[in-house]
Steps between C-alpha positions, in 0.01 A plus 500: 500500500530607863321328787263626766571336836305513822715513815330335795761651730427860402142468378608674182475436129833555327642504151814292528701726269488858381445453129371711209224253425124507535418131531529311822432145608337430837711269718390380845241776548196399710178496301286813526470862386796738482531867413815537293645850532814531288675834473797626305619857462303520175194288555243382750295186454232358723292196435317235697597142425339177611752229575322176420789265428872453544727614215233745386621763253436866580541788257560856625413754230818706462697608197869430441587860594352485846822409678557212734217353701598475865371281781312770686149367523352318791244245599266616778697601809567233759595754767441362846563807712469878504592736782212500746359843572716679241248714312675812374270802499631637174465295180703620204545394138845518341352589161202727572647678805865527396501478120698178455499340154544123478631474147850371583657817355389800704718587800270476804757600761320817610162328515632218720701736718201727564270205566730342757570836665127535571544228767717735706185684606255212542475127420410445136372226272659548159335318210721421200289420191620245247790636298878519466624790716860580416672748731847643466516867603786744468705350785441155648142383455340323792187523707598666827377729777845614614575703711149450641325187627180344373190459714398189305465379141271247338621447142242312294511399134288292268579254223818631338600797720873523425749742658819525292788684675783612273845560643631842397865422437586870494442496875779359716300252707562142397263339753171608348169400660162508332377656823633594844220567745541596866205489736401637837527239776138383495441549128404212274584400143301273274559420132292268285451428129812699405788407267843661538706436187865603461539369145574845356833488688803279418477147639858402413681831549807353667613285208365718220704801610804312624515643851736333744423449865684823585237690300189335641375841616453598135247226432136618513346244732127530438309388809143474628322662796665601827249538786618651829305562821162347413395280789260294288554408134305281257614441141266272307425385146794695357788441262850642558719426200813572297704666775871443440591644840261275689339617825158449345343591835704645786369571852651684795348596839205261458280295731267296277562425131280271287607424143234293325462383139799687357692406185866613477664398170852628425560666837868503601782519247844349467848563364824315450644527849225610739130428511265760641135573546252345741136426423373598849696692764394560861725736692526660842203543735446577867217270612377146463425446131323244282553438128259280304594403145239295314477400133806693386673389179847662472773439242843660483673600177759248384762531228628248250870560563758282667506508794124539503361749750159534663323767698606545862238412766131412503402627849727706727451594865780739601517782750782701347469777760675291767808459279578866569723623784250782556260340749272805485385385155429141599158343465481224759279229352341258748317187383465464124285224350516416128239265347540399134246271330414370151773698326788474252847657522705389202842604368627679810838407648334478842134433571483650852745716695482629861776735614584763763194484724480620861213274602360153430397355164230238433491387137245261347481383142232268357456365148770712339699420187849638455778466240812634670847412629456607866171441676527680836777727629502651847772725637510731800156434652544620860199310640381150417415379150239229453458392137251239382443395137232260382404357161787669320611420145861618471730463202862591577704625204880544480475863383570829675802676640817304559621472859153446647419145595173371365240295684211530745598663832791740543585689818745774597583640846236270654701205631409521871125518430526226239658274763278585798176469302388864497521473124291218356482417128241236408374369167203264456334312212724658239688400186849634431667423167865576423506592134818427301557735207744432218801730518462580870660348808247301698381619839741351754306525823135481566293520813684736735828684500706734720480622857383167646150561368279192539236416242221268614313313227181298539330293227710668229627364168846600375581420138839481326689560824876569468773351716459704818190595692640784711809718538602635841142431610254231612188330371225274635302283256178337620285288265685636198614354168850605389537413131862505385631612164672239285859557615419563864609280795224250561479449873439684825852407613660667200286811541610523861863461393466788256325706768797455733739599223336831407545792742393301808672720757270475801365205703139620475495435125327168435292303251199313632279259301167370636286272279680648202610315186811575293409389147739430215446642153230302324325408824366837610201522734260771608448577867157460656321818611382589847236738636572870476743588778444790742625837389789690654382755755617699801452312827591792722875523441633858525807580293800643687547876478715588199799703618721515191465525122458181299729466201357426159535142378802417284361184334841419362650227713494125468445323830 
């Protein structure tokens, strides 16, 4: 029997497994009324249930030939924001206006293409009724307005509106997006109550077909939506799932992006030697920009091999345009603020990554859970970087690519700003646990590593800490509890000795302990919490003018 689970983070009712069953047991669902809308390619079922007790059994009336029941039904939307003043004049229906059929079998490529193309002439609101809308087409199926630009799109679904892109492997494009939409400069994009599901494409293509790294361009990376040029974007109450190629949502040339109440299971694949696929990607832009991520639950695809691999990155901020020698194509970003709250990013090699940015970056994270092996990487940020994390729950695993050190803060090409304080990495009220796994080498370094980066930790608890706290870096611990693993050195003096032994090449690299306890195995303690600290923000600093390309990060060196 499968279970029905209510996610407080996403405000969504989920079936915890896709199973050919019709009985479900309620687990942790708040009491009240729910409309259950379960759809398969062969069957639709709607019924109202009253949840009156925990562990209540629910029966959905389906036959054994109805296919698998998928988790595509929702509790009432918890959306907190829509685009103010965005009321498209033309309202369209994907089924009644364009002839789409949501049976999971009919190819709806032409219907989707024609619907999206209508936005070239005027802003539209496109309603997608409940159904499974597969689209493949004769070439490479995706929603797009190319070579034109959209004047604005509001894409609205209801319970169980599923878009199912299918990669046409007869077409020589391995990076396949469910949709690539380009907008006029002031155009807006909003999407709510929509599911994008890539499950009709391979989710383990690399191993199944035996491709080596030299043939990566033959792998059909199925990806999500790419949005370019829309100055204001809201994505809410959606699910983006089963995308082996990652990039569940990708944004370029943006100013304001809000991602609220979005579930992202199985986004970002893996292979034997190289992990790939981000959950959320934010690229080049030319103005100040703000990104708000709230109640997002993202999980990368892992494999069961040895060495075990995960997805690539949870959230990326990278202006790839300034890596080019052609300055005419550059987009000079200015001040970019990223706020992430009440979210989960599990099974990605790196939780957050900031790279190749012309301006300043201000990054805030509150009440976020992450299972990873690198928490925050920054490389080639031309301006200042202020990062502040609060109430984090981080579990560090010894998985991922070899040659990349694992831990919390990693820096590259940032030494001078790390030393003079223009870069500031702070973590408050958080718990970090170093997870040993049988058959894998333990994580060797922990808090900060490389480039003289300095991690500052306040009221944090570190569990199962290995024998060195930093490598070629610095750390400050204030009101923290450092709980050692069983075979670890058991004193501050020994930790300092190990610090001096590992890659300590510069005099600015130090360890500082203030009101911090080093606890032996068996005597672990939990740090006290403090009030919520102020967020990172711009205090008037103007980044120097970028006069040369910034190289992409290598992420391959120790120290």
